[in-house]
N, C-alpha and C positions, 0 to 999 in steps of 0.2 A: 452118250456124248455125240459129239459131231466133229467132222473132219473135212476140210477143204484145203486142196493143195495142188501142186504142180510137180511134175516129174520129167526126167530125160532118160532115154535109153542110150548109153554109149557103148557101141559094139566093141568087145574085147576079141571074140572069135565070132564074126558075123553068122548069124543063124543058130548060134548055140549059147554063147556066154556074153553077158552084158554087165556093165555097172549102171546102177540106177540111182542117181542122186535125186533127193526129194526135199521139198520145202513145203510145209503145211502149217495151218492153224488147227490145233487139236483141242478139243474140249473133253475133259474127263471128269467123271464123277468118282467119288471115293466115300466109303462108309467105314466107321469104326465103332465098335462097342466093346472093345477089350477092357475098358476101365470104367464101365458103367452104362448109362443111357447112350443110345446110338447117336452118333454125330455124322451128318452128311455134308460133303464138301463138293464144290465145283471148281475145277482148276482148268485155266486156259493157257496153252503153251504155243509158242512159235517153235516148231520142230524141224530140224534138218536130219536127214538120214542118208545113208549110203549103203545101198543093198547090192550084193551079188546075185545075179538073176540067170538062171538056166532056162532056156526056152527051146521047145521043139517045134520047128517050123514045118507044119504040115499045111496043105492047100490052103483053106480058109479058117482053120482052127489051130490055134497055137497055145497048148498048154505050157505053163511056166511054174517054177518054184524059185523062191528067193529067201535070203537071210542077210542080216546085217545090222550094225549099231544105228542108233539115233541119239541125238543131242537136242534137249529142249530148254527153252527159256521160259520161265513163268512169267506171263503177262499180267494176270490177276488171278485171285482165288478168294473164296469165301466159304464159310461153313457155319452150321449151327445145329443145335440139338442138346437136349438135357440141360438147358441152362447155360450152355457154353456157346460162345461166338468166336469164330476164327476169321483172320484176315490174312492178306498176302504176306505180311511181315513174319507170320508164324511158320510159313512153308519155305522149303529149300527153293532158291531162285533158279537153280539149274538142275536138269534131270539128264541121266545117261541110262540108256536102256538098249533092248535089242528086239528086232522083229523077225518072225519067221512065218512063211506062208506059201500060198500058191494060187493059181487061178488059171484063166483062160482068156486069150485075145481072140476076138472074132473079126476077121477082116471085113471092112466096109468099103474099101477102095485099094488101090495100088499101094498106098503108104499109110493107110489109117486103120485103126482097130478100136473096137469097143472092148474095154477091159472089165472083167469081173474077177475080183479076188477076195480071199479071206486071209486074215493074218492074226497071229497071236502076238501081242506086244507086251513087254514087261520092263519095269524100272529096275535098275540095279542099285539105285539109291533110295533111302527113305524120304518120303515127301516132307515129313516133319523130322528135322535132324535128330531130335531127342526121343522119337517114338518109332521103333521098328514096325509097328503095326500099320503104319501109313505108307504102304508101298503100292503102286499102281501096277495092275496088270489086267488084261482083258482081251477080247476077240473083236476084231473090226471086219466089217464087210464094205468093200469099196467098189464103186462102178465109176468108169472113167472113159475118156476118149483120148487116144493116142494119134497125133497127126505129125 
C-alpha cells in the first residue's frame, strides 16, 4: 500500500516524551482465501492517530519509540477474485486499531529532522463485519521531514 500524511510533535516532557497526532491517507491491501479462491482487495482510508512518543535527544541523532491508537474512515474499497466482486458497501466504514514502532530522527538544522521509522499496525475490527478473516495488519516503513 501507500501512505501520505502529516504529524505534529507536542512536547509533554521536552526532550523525552511527546504526543504525536497524525492525519494520513492510507492505502491497504488485503487477501483472503479462507472460504475458497483467493480474493484481493484494496482499501483506502483517511486515518487519524494519536501516538505517545519517547525520544532520546542525542546531538544529531534522536532515536524514538511510539505506540498508540488510530481511527480510520473508509474512503473507498474494491476487491475481486474467484468470481467474486466486492465494493465499499461490503466493508466496514470505520476502523479502529493500534500502531507500535520506532525509528530515528537525524538533525538537518536547528529545528528540522529527517525521520525514518518502521511500525506494526493492526486493526481491532473486522474489515467485513460478517467475516473475521478480513482483518488488516502489516508493517510500514516511513520517511519524513519534521520542521
